[in-house]
mmCIF file of the protein (N, C-alpha, C, O) and its ligand, coordinates in Angstrom:
data_MODEL
# 
_entry.id   MODEL 
# 
loop_
_entity.id 
_entity.type 
_entity.pdbx_number_of_molecules 
1 polymer     1 
2 non-polymer 1 
# 
_entity_poly.entity_id                      1 
_entity_poly.type                           'polypeptide(L)' 
_entity_poly.nstd_linkage                   no 
_entity_poly.nstd_monomer                   no 
_entity_poly.pdbx_seq_one_letter_code       MAEMFCVKCKEKRTVDDNAVKRETTAKGRPILKAICPICGTKMTKFTK 
_entity_poly.pdbx_seq_one_letter_code_can   MAEMFCVKCKEKRTVDDNAVKRETTAKGRPILKAICPICGTKMTKFTK 
_entity_poly.pdbx_strand_id                 A 
# 
loop_
_entity_poly_seq.entity_id 
_entity_poly_seq.num 
_entity_poly_seq.mon_id 
_entity_poly_seq.hetero 
1 1  MET n 
1 2  ALA n 
1 3  GLU n 
1 4  MET n 
1 5  PHE n 
1 6  CYS n 
1 7  VAL n 
1 8  LYS n 
1 9  CYS n 
1 10 LYS n 
1 11 GLU n 
1 12 LYS n 
1 13 ARG n 
1 14 THR n 
1 15 VAL n 
1 16 ASP n 
1 17 ASP n 
1 18 ASN n 
1 19 ALA n 
1 20 VAL n 
1 21 LYS n 
1 22 ARG n 
1 23 GLU n 
1 24 THR n 
1 25 THR n 
1 26 ALA n 
1 27 LYS n 
1 28 GLY n 
1 29 ARG n 
1 30 PRO n 
1 31 ILE n 
1 32 LEU n 
1 33 LYS n 
1 34 ALA n 
1 35 ILE n 
1 36 CYS n 
1 37 PRO n 
1 38 ILE n 
1 39 CYS n 
1 40 GLY n 
1 41 THR n 
1 42 LYS n 
1 43 MET n 
1 44 THR n 
1 45 LYS n 
1 46 PHE n 
1 47 THR n 
1 48 LYS n 
# 
loop_
_struct_asym.id 
_struct_asym.entity_id 
A 1 
B 2 
# 
loop_
_chem_comp.id 
_chem_comp.type 
_chem_comp.mon_nstd_flag 
ALA 'L-peptide linking' y 
ARG 'L-peptide linking' y 
ASN 'L-peptide linking' y 
ASP 'L-peptide linking' y 
CYS 'L-peptide linking' y 
GLU 'L-peptide linking' y 
GLY 'peptide linking'   y 
ILE 'L-peptide linking' y 
LEU 'L-peptide linking' y 
LYS 'L-peptide linking' y 
MET 'L-peptide linking' y 
PHE 'L-peptide linking' y 
PRO 'L-peptide linking' y 
THR 'L-peptide linking' y 
VAL 'L-peptide linking' y 
ZN  non-polymer         . 
# 
_pdbx_entity_nonpoly.entity_id   2 
_pdbx_entity_nonpoly.name        ? 
_pdbx_entity_nonpoly.comp_id     ZN 
# 
_pdbx_nonpoly_scheme.asym_id         B 
_pdbx_nonpoly_scheme.entity_id       2 
_pdbx_nonpoly_scheme.mon_id          ZN 
_pdbx_nonpoly_scheme.ndb_seq_num     1 
_pdbx_nonpoly_scheme.pdb_seq_num     101 
_pdbx_nonpoly_scheme.auth_seq_num    101 
_pdbx_nonpoly_scheme.pdb_mon_id      ZN 
_pdbx_nonpoly_scheme.auth_mon_id     ZN 
_pdbx_nonpoly_scheme.pdb_strand_id   A 
_pdbx_nonpoly_scheme.pdb_ins_code    . 
# 
loop_
_atom_site.group_PDB 
_atom_site.id 
_atom_site.type_symbol 
_atom_site.label_atom_id 
_atom_site.label_alt_id 
_atom_site.label_comp_id 
_atom_site.label_asym_id 
_atom_site.label_entity_id 
_atom_site.label_seq_id 
_atom_site.pdbx_PDB_ins_code 
_atom_site.Cartn_x 
_atom_site.Cartn_y 
_atom_site.Cartn_z 
_atom_site.occupancy 
_atom_site.B_iso_or_equiv 
_atom_site.pdbx_formal_charge 
_atom_site.auth_seq_id 
_atom_site.auth_comp_id 
_atom_site.auth_asym_id 
_atom_site.auth_atom_id 
_atom_site.pdbx_PDB_model_num 
ATOM   1   N  N  . MET A 1 1  ? 88.132  128.613 133.411 1.00 0.00 ? 1   MET A N  1 
ATOM   2   C  CA . MET A 1 1  ? 89.029  129.772 133.500 1.00 0.00 ? 1   MET A CA 1 
ATOM   3   C  C  . MET A 1 1  ? 90.281  129.492 132.683 1.00 0.00 ? 1   MET A C  1 
ATOM   4   O  O  . MET A 1 1  ? 90.764  128.361 132.624 1.00 0.00 ? 1   MET A O  1 
ATOM   5   N  N  . ALA A 1 2  ? 90.793  130.534 132.057 1.00 0.00 ? 2   ALA A N  1 
ATOM   6   C  CA . ALA A 1 2  ? 92.017  130.398 131.272 1.00 0.00 ? 2   ALA A CA 1 
ATOM   7   C  C  . ALA A 1 2  ? 93.041  131.397 131.796 1.00 0.00 ? 2   ALA A C  1 
ATOM   8   O  O  . ALA A 1 2  ? 92.707  132.540 132.107 1.00 0.00 ? 2   ALA A O  1 
ATOM   9   N  N  . GLU A 1 3  ? 94.296  130.951 131.890 1.00 0.00 ? 3   GLU A N  1 
ATOM   10  C  CA . GLU A 1 3  ? 95.349  131.843 132.348 1.00 0.00 ? 3   GLU A CA 1 
ATOM   11  C  C  . GLU A 1 3  ? 96.114  132.350 131.135 1.00 0.00 ? 3   GLU A C  1 
ATOM   12  O  O  . GLU A 1 3  ? 96.642  131.567 130.344 1.00 0.00 ? 3   GLU A O  1 
ATOM   13  N  N  . MET A 1 4  ? 96.167  133.666 131.002 1.00 0.00 ? 4   MET A N  1 
ATOM   14  C  CA . MET A 1 4  ? 96.836  134.255 129.846 1.00 0.00 ? 4   MET A CA 1 
ATOM   15  C  C  . MET A 1 4  ? 97.736  135.385 130.313 1.00 0.00 ? 4   MET A C  1 
ATOM   16  O  O  . MET A 1 4  ? 97.545  135.962 131.383 1.00 0.00 ? 4   MET A O  1 
ATOM   17  N  N  . PHE A 1 5  ? 98.739  135.686 129.466 1.00 0.00 ? 5   PHE A N  1 
ATOM   18  C  CA . PHE A 1 5  ? 99.714  136.707 129.848 1.00 0.00 ? 5   PHE A CA 1 
ATOM   19  C  C  . PHE A 1 5  ? 99.413  138.012 129.129 1.00 0.00 ? 5   PHE A C  1 
ATOM   20  O  O  . PHE A 1 5  ? 99.294  138.044 127.905 1.00 0.00 ? 5   PHE A O  1 
ATOM   21  N  N  . CYS A 1 6  ? 99.291  139.089 129.897 1.00 0.00 ? 6   CYS A N  1 
ATOM   22  C  CA . CYS A 1 6  ? 99.079  140.407 129.304 1.00 0.00 ? 6   CYS A CA 1 
ATOM   23  C  C  . CYS A 1 6  ? 100.438 141.075 129.099 1.00 0.00 ? 6   CYS A C  1 
ATOM   24  O  O  . CYS A 1 6  ? 101.196 141.273 130.049 1.00 0.00 ? 6   CYS A O  1 
ATOM   25  N  N  . VAL A 1 7  ? 100.735 141.420 127.842 1.00 0.00 ? 7   VAL A N  1 
ATOM   26  C  CA . VAL A 1 7  ? 102.046 142.004 127.547 1.00 0.00 ? 7   VAL A CA 1 
ATOM   27  C  C  . VAL A 1 7  ? 102.136 143.448 128.031 1.00 0.00 ? 7   VAL A C  1 
ATOM   28  O  O  . VAL A 1 7  ? 103.233 143.972 128.224 1.00 0.00 ? 7   VAL A O  1 
ATOM   29  N  N  . LYS A 1 8  ? 101.004 144.082 128.226 1.00 0.00 ? 8   LYS A N  1 
ATOM   30  C  CA . LYS A 1 8  ? 101.016 145.471 128.672 1.00 0.00 ? 8   LYS A CA 1 
ATOM   31  C  C  . LYS A 1 8  ? 101.193 145.558 130.194 1.00 0.00 ? 8   LYS A C  1 
ATOM   32  O  O  . LYS A 1 8  ? 102.000 146.344 130.689 1.00 0.00 ? 8   LYS A O  1 
ATOM   33  N  N  . CYS A 1 9  ? 100.432 144.745 130.924 1.00 0.00 ? 9   CYS A N  1 
ATOM   34  C  CA . CYS A 1 9  ? 100.570 144.689 132.383 1.00 0.00 ? 9   CYS A CA 1 
ATOM   35  C  C  . CYS A 1 9  ? 101.827 143.918 132.781 1.00 0.00 ? 9   CYS A C  1 
ATOM   36  O  O  . CYS A 1 9  ? 102.348 144.096 133.882 1.00 0.00 ? 9   CYS A O  1 
ATOM   37  N  N  . LYS A 1 10 ? 102.311 143.060 131.878 1.00 0.00 ? 10  LYS A N  1 
ATOM   38  C  CA . LYS A 1 10 ? 103.413 142.148 132.187 1.00 0.00 ? 10  LYS A CA 1 
ATOM   39  C  C  . LYS A 1 10 ? 103.077 141.268 133.384 1.00 0.00 ? 10  LYS A C  1 
ATOM   40  O  O  . LYS A 1 10 ? 103.913 140.985 134.243 1.00 0.00 ? 10  LYS A O  1 
ATOM   41  N  N  . GLU A 1 11 ? 101.824 140.851 133.401 1.00 0.00 ? 11  GLU A N  1 
ATOM   42  C  CA . GLU A 1 11 ? 101.371 139.941 134.449 1.00 0.00 ? 11  GLU A CA 1 
ATOM   43  C  C  . GLU A 1 11 ? 100.415 138.927 133.843 1.00 0.00 ? 11  GLU A C  1 
ATOM   44  O  O  . GLU A 1 11 ? 99.823  139.145 132.786 1.00 0.00 ? 11  GLU A O  1 
ATOM   45  N  N  . LYS A 1 12 ? 100.288 137.812 134.550 1.00 0.00 ? 12  LYS A N  1 
ATOM   46  C  CA . LYS A 1 12 ? 99.309  136.831 134.111 1.00 0.00 ? 12  LYS A CA 1 
ATOM   47  C  C  . LYS A 1 12 ? 97.924  137.264 134.553 1.00 0.00 ? 12  LYS A C  1 
ATOM   48  O  O  . LYS A 1 12 ? 97.736  137.788 135.651 1.00 0.00 ? 12  LYS A O  1 
ATOM   49  N  N  . ARG A 1 13 ? 96.968  137.036 133.684 1.00 0.00 ? 13  ARG A N  1 
ATOM   50  C  CA . ARG A 1 13 ? 95.572  137.343 133.995 1.00 0.00 ? 13  ARG A CA 1 
ATOM   51  C  C  . ARG A 1 13 ? 94.748  136.062 133.875 1.00 0.00 ? 13  ARG A C  1 
ATOM   52  O  O  . ARG A 1 13 ? 94.949  135.258 132.966 1.00 0.00 ? 13  ARG A O  1 
ATOM   53  N  N  . THR A 1 14 ? 93.850  135.899 134.778 1.00 0.00 ? 14  THR A N  1 
ATOM   54  C  CA . THR A 1 14 ? 92.920  134.783 134.690 1.00 0.00 ? 14  THR A CA 1 
ATOM   55  C  C  . THR A 1 14 ? 91.615  135.300 134.083 1.00 0.00 ? 14  THR A C  1 
ATOM   56  O  O  . THR A 1 14 ? 90.987  136.221 134.606 1.00 0.00 ? 14  THR A O  1 
ATOM   57  N  N  . VAL A 1 15 ? 91.233  134.691 132.984 1.00 0.00 ? 15  VAL A N  1 
ATOM   58  C  CA . VAL A 1 15 ? 90.061  135.158 132.246 1.00 0.00 ? 15  VAL A CA 1 
ATOM   59  C  C  . VAL A 1 15 ? 88.986  134.083 132.274 1.00 0.00 ? 15  VAL A C  1 
ATOM   60  O  O  . VAL A 1 15 ? 89.275  132.901 132.088 1.00 0.00 ? 15  VAL A O  1 
ATOM   61  N  N  . ASP A 1 16 ? 87.770  134.487 132.503 1.00 0.00 ? 16  ASP A N  1 
ATOM   62  C  CA . ASP A 1 16 ? 86.653  133.542 132.506 1.00 0.00 ? 16  ASP A CA 1 
ATOM   63  C  C  . ASP A 1 16 ? 86.503  132.904 131.121 1.00 0.00 ? 16  ASP A C  1 
ATOM   64  O  O  . ASP A 1 16 ? 86.679  133.573 130.103 1.00 0.00 ? 16  ASP A O  1 
ATOM   65  N  N  . ASP A 1 17 ? 86.186  131.639 131.091 1.00 0.00 ? 17  ASP A N  1 
ATOM   66  C  CA . ASP A 1 17 ? 86.019  130.941 129.810 1.00 0.00 ? 17  ASP A CA 1 
ATOM   67  C  C  . ASP A 1 17 ? 85.023  131.626 128.887 1.00 0.00 ? 17  ASP A C  1 
ATOM   68  O  O  . ASP A 1 17 ? 85.177  131.599 127.666 1.00 0.00 ? 17  ASP A O  1 
ATOM   69  N  N  . ASN A 1 18 ? 84.006  132.235 129.470 1.00 0.00 ? 18  ASN A N  1 
ATOM   70  C  CA . ASN A 1 18 ? 82.991  132.899 128.655 1.00 0.00 ? 18  ASN A CA 1 
ATOM   71  C  C  . ASN A 1 18 ? 83.563  134.098 127.905 1.00 0.00 ? 18  ASN A C  1 
ATOM   72  O  O  . ASN A 1 18 ? 83.005  134.520 126.892 1.00 0.00 ? 18  ASN A O  1 
ATOM   73  N  N  . ALA A 1 19 ? 84.681  134.650 128.401 1.00 0.00 ? 19  ALA A N  1 
ATOM   74  C  CA . ALA A 1 19 ? 85.284  135.830 127.784 1.00 0.00 ? 19  ALA A CA 1 
ATOM   75  C  C  . ALA A 1 19 ? 86.422  135.471 126.837 1.00 0.00 ? 19  ALA A C  1 
ATOM   76  O  O  . ALA A 1 19 ? 87.054  136.349 126.250 1.00 0.00 ? 19  ALA A O  1 
ATOM   77  N  N  . VAL A 1 20 ? 86.676  134.172 126.695 1.00 0.00 ? 20  VAL A N  1 
ATOM   78  C  CA . VAL A 1 20 ? 87.777  133.727 125.836 1.00 0.00 ? 20  VAL A CA 1 
ATOM   79  C  C  . VAL A 1 20 ? 87.224  133.235 124.509 1.00 0.00 ? 20  VAL A C  1 
ATOM   80  O  O  . VAL A 1 20 ? 86.289  132.436 124.459 1.00 0.00 ? 20  VAL A O  1 
ATOM   81  N  N  . LYS A 1 21 ? 87.827  133.735 123.434 1.00 0.00 ? 21  LYS A N  1 
ATOM   82  C  CA . LYS A 1 21 ? 87.449  133.252 122.108 1.00 0.00 ? 21  LYS A CA 1 
ATOM   83  C  C  . LYS A 1 21 ? 88.466  132.228 121.647 1.00 0.00 ? 21  LYS A C  1 
ATOM   84  O  O  . LYS A 1 21 ? 89.674  132.433 121.773 1.00 0.00 ? 21  LYS A O  1 
ATOM   85  N  N  . ARG A 1 22 ? 87.970  131.129 121.115 1.00 0.00 ? 22  ARG A N  1 
ATOM   86  C  CA . ARG A 1 22 ? 88.861  130.123 120.542 1.00 0.00 ? 22  ARG A CA 1 
ATOM   87  C  C  . ARG A 1 22 ? 88.856  130.295 119.030 1.00 0.00 ? 22  ARG A C  1 
ATOM   88  O  O  . ARG A 1 22 ? 87.813  130.230 118.379 1.00 0.00 ? 22  ARG A O  1 
ATOM   89  N  N  . GLU A 1 23 ? 90.039  130.515 118.496 1.00 0.00 ? 23  GLU A N  1 
ATOM   90  C  CA . GLU A 1 23 ? 90.150  130.709 117.050 1.00 0.00 ? 23  GLU A CA 1 
ATOM   91  C  C  . GLU A 1 23 ? 91.285  129.858 116.507 1.00 0.00 ? 23  GLU A C  1 
ATOM   92  O  O  . GLU A 1 23 ? 92.036  129.234 117.258 1.00 0.00 ? 23  GLU A O  1 
ATOM   93  N  N  . THR A 1 24 ? 91.391  129.848 115.196 1.00 0.00 ? 24  THR A N  1 
ATOM   94  C  CA . THR A 1 24 ? 92.449  129.096 114.536 1.00 0.00 ? 24  THR A CA 1 
ATOM   95  C  C  . THR A 1 24 ? 93.224  130.038 113.628 1.00 0.00 ? 24  THR A C  1 
ATOM   96  O  O  . THR A 1 24 ? 92.631  130.822 112.887 1.00 0.00 ? 24  THR A O  1 
ATOM   97  N  N  . THR A 1 25 ? 94.536  129.962 113.685 1.00 0.00 ? 25  THR A N  1 
ATOM   98  C  CA . THR A 1 25 ? 95.354  130.819 112.837 1.00 0.00 ? 25  THR A CA 1 
ATOM   99  C  C  . THR A 1 25 ? 95.287  130.352 111.396 1.00 0.00 ? 25  THR A C  1 
ATOM   100 O  O  . THR A 1 25 ? 94.735  129.295 111.092 1.00 0.00 ? 25  THR A O  1 
ATOM   101 N  N  . ALA A 1 26 ? 95.864  131.167 110.508 1.00 0.00 ? 26  ALA A N  1 
ATOM   102 C  CA . ALA A 1 26 ? 95.913  130.805 109.087 1.00 0.00 ? 26  ALA A CA 1 
ATOM   103 C  C  . ALA A 1 26 ? 96.675  129.505 108.870 1.00 0.00 ? 26  ALA A C  1 
ATOM   104 O  O  . ALA A 1 26 ? 96.449  128.801 107.887 1.00 0.00 ? 26  ALA A O  1 
ATOM   105 N  N  . LYS A 1 27 ? 97.575  129.194 109.792 1.00 0.00 ? 27  LYS A N  1 
ATOM   106 C  CA . LYS A 1 27 ? 98.353  127.954 109.677 1.00 0.00 ? 27  LYS A CA 1 
ATOM   107 C  C  . LYS A 1 27 ? 97.688  126.783 110.383 1.00 0.00 ? 27  LYS A C  1 
ATOM   108 O  O  . LYS A 1 27 ? 98.247  125.688 110.447 1.00 0.00 ? 27  LYS A O  1 
ATOM   109 N  N  . GLY A 1 28 ? 96.511  127.015 110.905 1.00 0.00 ? 28  GLY A N  1 
ATOM   110 C  CA . GLY A 1 28 ? 95.755  125.923 111.487 1.00 0.00 ? 28  GLY A CA 1 
ATOM   111 C  C  . GLY A 1 28 ? 96.040  125.659 112.954 1.00 0.00 ? 28  GLY A C  1 
ATOM   112 O  O  . GLY A 1 28 ? 95.617  124.640 113.500 1.00 0.00 ? 28  GLY A O  1 
ATOM   113 N  N  . ARG A 1 29 ? 96.752  126.567 113.589 1.00 0.00 ? 29  ARG A N  1 
ATOM   114 C  CA . ARG A 1 29 ? 97.023  126.368 115.023 1.00 0.00 ? 29  ARG A CA 1 
ATOM   115 C  C  . ARG A 1 29 ? 95.919  126.997 115.852 1.00 0.00 ? 29  ARG A C  1 
ATOM   116 O  O  . ARG A 1 29 ? 95.523  128.135 115.598 1.00 0.00 ? 29  ARG A O  1 
ATOM   117 N  N  . PRO A 1 30 ? 95.419  126.268 116.842 1.00 0.00 ? 30  PRO A N  1 
ATOM   118 C  CA . PRO A 1 30 ? 94.375  126.823 117.705 1.00 0.00 ? 30  PRO A CA 1 
ATOM   119 C  C  . PRO A 1 30 ? 94.945  127.852 118.672 1.00 0.00 ? 30  PRO A C  1 
ATOM   120 O  O  . PRO A 1 30 ? 95.978  127.618 119.299 1.00 0.00 ? 30  PRO A O  1 
ATOM   121 N  N  . ILE A 1 31 ? 94.276  128.980 118.789 1.00 0.00 ? 31  ILE A N  1 
ATOM   122 C  CA . ILE A 1 31 ? 94.709  130.006 119.733 1.00 0.00 ? 31  ILE A CA 1 
ATOM   123 C  C  . ILE A 1 31 ? 93.523  130.491 120.554 1.00 0.00 ? 31  ILE A C  1 
ATOM   124 O  O  . ILE A 1 31 ? 92.366  130.369 120.150 1.00 0.00 ? 31  ILE A O  1 
ATOM   125 N  N  . LEU A 1 32 ? 93.841  131.034 121.696 1.00 0.00 ? 32  LEU A N  1 
ATOM   126 C  CA . LEU A 1 32 ? 92.834  131.671 122.536 1.00 0.00 ? 32  LEU A CA 1 
ATOM   127 C  C  . LEU A 1 32 ? 93.019  133.178 122.457 1.00 0.00 ? 32  LEU A C  1 
ATOM   128 O  O  . LEU A 1 32 ? 94.144  133.677 122.441 1.00 0.00 ? 32  LEU A O  1 
ATOM   129 N  N  . LYS A 1 33 ? 91.907  133.895 122.408 1.00 0.00 ? 33  LYS A N  1 
ATOM   130 C  CA . LYS A 1 33 ? 91.968  135.347 122.418 1.00 0.00 ? 33  LYS A CA 1 
ATOM   131 C  C  . LYS A 1 33 ? 91.082  135.871 123.537 1.00 0.00 ? 33  LYS A C  1 
ATOM   132 O  O  . LYS A 1 33 ? 89.980  135.373 123.764 1.00 0.00 ? 33  LYS A O  1 
ATOM   133 N  N  . ALA A 1 34 ? 91.585  136.888 124.233 1.00 0.00 ? 34  ALA A N  1 
ATOM   134 C  CA . ALA A 1 34 ? 90.792  137.492 125.295 1.00 0.00 ? 34  ALA A CA 1 
ATOM   135 C  C  . ALA A 1 34 ? 91.250  138.929 125.502 1.00 0.00 ? 34  ALA A C  1 
ATOM   136 O  O  . ALA A 1 34 ? 92.284  139.348 124.983 1.00 0.00 ? 34  ALA A O  1 
ATOM   137 N  N  . ILE A 1 35 ? 90.479  139.659 126.252 1.00 0.00 ? 35  ILE A N  1 
ATOM   138 C  CA . ILE A 1 35 ? 90.804  141.047 126.570 1.00 0.00 ? 35  ILE A CA 1 
ATOM   139 C  C  . ILE A 1 35 ? 91.229  141.109 128.035 1.00 0.00 ? 35  ILE A C  1 
ATOM   140 O  O  . ILE A 1 35 ? 90.553  140.563 128.908 1.00 0.00 ? 35  ILE A O  1 
ATOM   141 N  N  . CYS A 1 36 ? 92.352  141.777 128.299 1.00 0.00 ? 36  CYS A N  1 
ATOM   142 C  CA . CYS A 1 36 ? 92.800  141.938 129.684 1.00 0.00 ? 36  CYS A CA 1 
ATOM   143 C  C  . CYS A 1 36 ? 91.757  142.733 130.468 1.00 0.00 ? 36  CYS A C  1 
ATOM   144 O  O  . CYS A 1 36 ? 91.379  143.831 130.059 1.00 0.00 ? 36  CYS A O  1 
ATOM   145 N  N  . PRO A 1 37 ? 91.291  142.186 131.589 1.00 0.00 ? 37  PRO A N  1 
ATOM   146 C  CA . PRO A 1 37 ? 90.253  142.882 132.371 1.00 0.00 ? 37  PRO A CA 1 
ATOM   147 C  C  . PRO A 1 37 ? 90.778  144.145 133.059 1.00 0.00 ? 37  PRO A C  1 
ATOM   148 O  O  . PRO A 1 37 ? 89.992  144.972 133.522 1.00 0.00 ? 37  PRO A O  1 
ATOM   149 N  N  . ILE A 1 38 ? 92.084  144.291 133.124 1.00 0.00 ? 38  ILE A N  1 
ATOM   150 C  CA . ILE A 1 38 ? 92.664  145.453 133.797 1.00 0.00 ? 38  ILE A CA 1 
ATOM   151 C  C  . ILE A 1 38 ? 92.883  146.614 132.826 1.00 0.00 ? 38  ILE A C  1 
ATOM   152 O  O  . ILE A 1 38 ? 92.451  147.735 133.093 1.00 0.00 ? 38  ILE A O  1 
ATOM   153 N  N  . CYS A 1 39 ? 93.555  146.348 131.695 1.00 0.00 ? 39  CYS A N  1 
ATOM   154 C  CA . CYS A 1 39 ? 93.937  147.435 130.792 1.00 0.00 ? 39  CYS A CA 1 
ATOM   155 C  C  . CYS A 1 39 ? 93.235  147.374 129.441 1.00 0.00 ? 39  CYS A C  1 
ATOM   156 O  O  . CYS A 1 39 ? 93.331  148.322 128.662 1.00 0.00 ? 39  CYS A O  1 
ATOM   157 N  N  . GLY A 1 40 ? 92.539  146.292 129.147 1.00 0.00 ? 40  GLY A N  1 
ATOM   158 C  CA . GLY A 1 40 ? 91.790  146.215 127.900 1.00 0.00 ? 40  GLY A CA 1 
ATOM   159 C  C  . GLY A 1 40 ? 92.610  145.802 126.694 1.00 0.00 ? 40  GLY A C  1 
ATOM   160 O  O  . GLY A 1 40 ? 92.118  145.847 125.566 1.00 0.00 ? 40  GLY A O  1 
ATOM   161 N  N  . THR A 1 41 ? 93.859  145.399 126.916 1.00 0.00 ? 41  THR A N  1 
ATOM   162 C  CA . THR A 1 41 ? 94.705  144.956 125.804 1.00 0.00 ? 41  THR A CA 1 
ATOM   163 C  C  . THR A 1 41 ? 94.309  143.554 125.353 1.00 0.00 ? 41  THR A C  1 
ATOM   164 O  O  . THR A 1 41 ? 93.937  142.706 126.165 1.00 0.00 ? 41  THR A O  1 
ATOM   165 N  N  . LYS A 1 42 ? 94.395  143.327 124.046 1.00 0.00 ? 42  LYS A N  1 
ATOM   166 C  CA . LYS A 1 42 ? 94.119  141.989 123.535 1.00 0.00 ? 42  LYS A CA 1 
ATOM   167 C  C  . LYS A 1 42 ? 95.240  141.045 123.942 1.00 0.00 ? 42  LYS A C  1 
ATOM   168 O  O  . LYS A 1 42 ? 96.423  141.375 123.851 1.00 0.00 ? 42  LYS A O  1 
ATOM   169 N  N  . MET A 1 43 ? 94.839  139.874 124.388 1.00 0.00 ? 43  MET A N  1 
ATOM   170 C  CA . MET A 1 43 ? 95.816  138.846 124.732 1.00 0.00 ? 43  MET A CA 1 
ATOM   171 C  C  . MET A 1 43 ? 95.556  137.634 123.861 1.00 0.00 ? 43  MET A C  1 
ATOM   172 O  O  . MET A 1 43 ? 94.406  137.272 123.609 1.00 0.00 ? 43  MET A O  1 
ATOM   173 N  N  . THR A 1 44 ? 96.630  137.008 123.401 1.00 0.00 ? 44  THR A N  1 
ATOM   174 C  CA . THR A 1 44 ? 96.492  135.781 122.627 1.00 0.00 ? 44  THR A CA 1 
ATOM   175 C  C  . THR A 1 44 ? 97.406  134.721 123.219 1.00 0.00 ? 44  THR A C  1 
ATOM   176 O  O  . THR A 1 44 ? 98.441  135.025 123.813 1.00 0.00 ? 44  THR A O  1 
ATOM   177 N  N  . LYS A 1 45 ? 97.005  133.491 123.045 1.00 0.00 ? 45  LYS A N  1 
ATOM   178 C  CA . LYS A 1 45 ? 97.787  132.392 123.590 1.00 0.00 ? 45  LYS A CA 1 
ATOM   179 C  C  . LYS A 1 45 ? 97.582  131.157 122.730 1.00 0.00 ? 45  LYS A C  1 
ATOM   180 O  O  . LYS A 1 45 ? 96.454  130.805 122.384 1.00 0.00 ? 45  LYS A O  1 
ATOM   181 N  N  . PHE A 1 46 ? 98.678  130.509 122.393 1.00 0.00 ? 46  PHE A N  1 
ATOM   182 C  CA . PHE A 1 46 ? 98.571  129.264 121.651 1.00 0.00 ? 46  PHE A CA 1 
ATOM   183 C  C  . PHE A 1 46 ? 98.151  128.137 122.584 1.00 0.00 ? 46  PHE A C  1 
ATOM   184 O  O  . PHE A 1 46 ? 98.563  128.092 123.744 1.00 0.00 ? 46  PHE A O  1 
ATOM   185 N  N  . THR A 1 47 ? 97.346  127.250 122.081 1.00 0.00 ? 47  THR A N  1 
ATOM   186 C  CA . THR A 1 47 ? 96.939  126.090 122.866 1.00 0.00 ? 47  THR A CA 1 
ATOM   187 C  C  . THR A 1 47 ? 97.487  124.826 122.228 1.00 0.00 ? 47  THR A C  1 
ATOM   188 O  O  . THR A 1 47 ? 97.952  124.845 121.089 1.00 0.00 ? 47  THR A O  1 
ATOM   189 N  N  . LYS A 1 48 ? 97.429  123.740 122.962 1.00 0.00 ? 48  LYS A N  1 
ATOM   190 C  CA . LYS A 1 48 ? 97.957  122.483 122.446 1.00 0.00 ? 48  LYS A CA 1 
ATOM   191 C  C  . LYS A 1 48 ? 96.923  121.776 121.589 1.00 0.00 ? 48  LYS A C  1 
ATOM   192 O  O  . LYS A 1 48 ? 97.191  120.694 121.066 1.00 0.00 ? 48  LYS A O  1 
HETATM 193 ZN ZN . ZN  B 2 .  ? 96.659  144.180 130.921 1.00 0.00 2 101 ZN  A ZN 1 
# 
């Protein structure tokens, strides 16, 4: 499970790992992408 912040709900959402995409930005930083299960907004989060 991954905890991510939805900017539209202004609340933290817990997203199942299966629904989280791991990507890398153009600058090489790893990020997580997911869809808020409540409102459907895209959420992104930088990882370490
Ligand atoms: Zn939301």
